[in-house]
C-alpha angles and dihedrals in degrees: 000000000000125000126210127190120238098028110255119239090235129006133168122182121211134203115278137013144232118263118246109293122237095180140000126231093209130192114178121178109253097236090056094043091049093049091051092050092049089054091050094249115128109202093188091061091047089053092048089055088061092059123102133198093212120117134279094040136157146186111261129207112235122189125182113187129185114238121181100203094063124098110267091248097030131097142191112221124193123182119181140136091293094059138258126325125185127188117197140157098214143016089261090062091054090047092055093043089055090051088056091049090052091055093047093048091054090055096044101052093258094315130095130242119234108258148133121229130184109187139171136151126270090218130033096216116048103172147172126200116201120196112230094154100083113063102297119084114174121231118250090254089056093048092049090049091049091052090050092050095045093048089054086057090051093249104158102179126056131175130184104211112223137194124154125008101328090122118057099247107194097228100048114047090110090064095053107036096154096054127102101207131180109264127224090248090054093050090049090053091048091048091053092045093049092049090055087059094046092251120140104222102205122202113238130191131154111233105177119021126026089046094128096119090056096041091051089072117088090228094059102027092093088067091065124108088221108024094186096046130251145244111264113221088330088287107097143348120262129190118247111293108161131071123235099253093200096055109094088210089065091058090044091051096051096041089051089054092047092048088057095045100043097061088073098056134070097193119119089220131078122188111208093172100206091188132146102007088174097177097044109138094000100095130022092001097045094114092044090052090052090054101044105011129251092268091060091052090050097045093048090056091046090056092050092051091045090052088053092050091051090050087058092046092246129131112232123236120191141166118262102213094106096051111026095082089058115056091195090059091049090052090051095057117107106267094230093062118106107220120213118206119197129199120160105181120087090215091061121073138216096213100097094050093041091055091048094051092048090050093052093049097242124146109234147171126212115227121206122170142238087236086221099119119089089013111077094222104018139258098263103182090047090048095052093047091047095051093045091051092050093050093045094050095043090053094044098046105037102265119164090229145282134292113199111211127217108192133191103210121167099007104333091250098163122093121242092237092068086067095056093096090051092050091050092050090049088056094044099047095035091057104029102029134254093288094062116122117263086214087073091061091043093056093044094051095045093049104036109015103037096017085211117181090196091058092221107094097103092047091049094049090047094047092048087062092057098069088104090077088074092055096068089204129158091210118125130218091009144052125247093243091055095042092055092054098038129103093243103114101358118216134202099182138032089254092056088049088060089052091049093054093048092051091048089055090049092049092049091051088052091050091050092050094046094047097041093245116158108261119250128205107269094236129119112214109161121183098224098178092044090051093050091050090050092050090049089057091047091055089053089052091050090051089054095055119110103195121182101180123114094256095041097125091046094052094052092044090051090051091051095047090047088057090050089055092049091049090049095051093045092049091048090054093047092049097050096038100042115015104055095105093058103064096185092050091047091050091050089050092053092048090052093044091052092052092045094051094046090051097047090046091058090053092042090058092050092050092044092055092048092067107013146049115265096234110101097028093105092052091045095057098037092109092047086057088049088055091051090054090047091054091049092050093049093048090053094047094047091047090052091053093062 
C-alpha cells in the first residue's frame, strides 16, 4: 500500500512496478520547460534526484505534455511498463507531480508502482502567514527552510506579517538602532527562492492599526489618532496604535514605506492589513466620526489605500474585522479588494461571513490559525477544528482559499516547530479537502519532515499542544499557563494578580460575544496534578523520538523548553491562587519559580538564536524579567514577615 500526501483526487494502482531508475530519457514540452526555468525550477535536476545507483536499475522514459483542460496546479500521472507520463497545464503542475514521484520512489525502493493519478487542489490559495513584526525575525536560513517545508506541503502562498521596523526601511534606521530587520536584498532573494518553489511571496505591511512601534517615536507620534494613548475596552491603557486617517501626512508616511517595500516583490498582491484600528474616531476625528460615522472614516481610507495599490499594479488584500459585522460596509468596499476573514476559535464558524462575502461578490480568503501564539506549544485540537472549518466554508461558499496565520502576540515565546502540524494540515486540507484523513499528514511528517524512525513525532508534537485541556479555562486565543506569565495586565502583588485574572475573564467574555463564540462559565478550574502527569508522559514520548532531520536536536529541545514554560505558568497560578495562606510554602514556591525561570530563559535564548535574529529578544522577554523581579520582591517580603 502506497501513501501520497496530500491525498490525490483520484488514484488507481495497477499490478507491477518499474525497477529503480538510473537515468531518465526525458521529453518535456517546451512551454512547460520554459515556464519552469523562468520560475527558477529546473525539472531535469529534480528528475535526476529521483535516480538511484542501486541494482538492478534502468533508464526510464519520462514524458511531460502540456494539456489545457487540466487545473493550473493539477496533473495527470500515468506509470506503466513503458515509463512515466505526466500531463499538466503549467509548471506548477509538473512541480507537484514530481513531488508525488519523490514520495512514491521512497516507498518503492527507488522504483515506481504502476498507477494512474488525476490530481488537483480543492482550493486555489493555500497559504501561511508568519508574524515577523513582533520581536522575532527569523534568520535567512530559517526562512529558506520554511519555504522548502511549505512547498513540500503544497502551500502556494506565503506572507511575512510586518508591523514596526522589521524591514529595513531606508528612511528610518536611525529610529530603530537595536533592530535586526530583513533587508531589501534579503527579501528579493526570498522572493526569487519562493518563486522557484511555485510559492507566491506576498508583501505585507500594516498601514492603519498596529502602528504602535512607529507612533512611540517622537517624530511620528503626531500622526496618531490618540497621541497620548487610550483606554482599551475600559480595561487597561494602551499606547497609541492607530494613524490619523484624515492627516495627509499619514497617507504619505505609509505610501512611502510601501514604495520602499514593494520594489523587492514580484507578487501581484499586497496585504495592507487595515485591522483593529481601535482608536479610530475616538481622538482627533471624534467630531468627524459623529458627523459621518466611523465606518465612513474607515472606508474613505480604504479607498485611498486601494487607489495606491492599483497605481502600483497590485491587488489589495485586507482584513475584514472592521466591515463584516455591517453588510452595508461590505457592499461599499471596492470590488477588486480581496477580503481576509479571521476566526481563531474552533467553536466559532466562518459560515456566516463566507455567505455574506459571496453574496456581495467579493473575492475572499478565510484565515484560521495555528493556535500556537499565547500558548507555548499550541492548542492542537482547536487548531485542527479551526482549519477544517475554514477549508470547508471556503470550498462551499466560493472562497479563493485559506491563509493559516501564525502570530507572535505578547513576546512571541512559542517555537516555530510547534506549528509544524498546523502547516501540514493546512497543506492536506487545502489541497485534498476538509474530509481528508489526518493520518495522511501524520505519515508524511514522520517520514519526510521529522524523518523519525520511531514514527511518532507528529503525534507527539500534536499531543504536546493539547495540554490546555487540563486547564479547564474559559480564556480565548491563549492558554491559562501562558496568560498567567504574559505581559497582559502586569502585576506586582498577589492582589494585582487577582485583578489580572478577573480582567482576563472579562476580556475573554467580550471576545466570545464579539465573535459569536458560545459563552463559557467564567471560572478557572485547572487540574494541576493531571497536567503535570500529562507533561511527564510527554517528556517520555520526546525521549523516545528518533529524529533524523537537519533540525532534529532543535525540535526536541524546543519541545522540552516548551514543557518547562507550561510547568512554570501552571505552578505560578497554583502558587498565587492556592498557597497564599501558607507563607513558608509560598516563599518556597517563589524561590523555585525564580530558579526555574532563570534556567529556562538561558535555554530560551540559545534556541532563539538558533533560528532567529537577536534583535527583539530583549523586548520579547521583558515581562519574564519583570516576573523575576516580582519573585525577588516577594521572597524578601515573605522573609521579613518571619
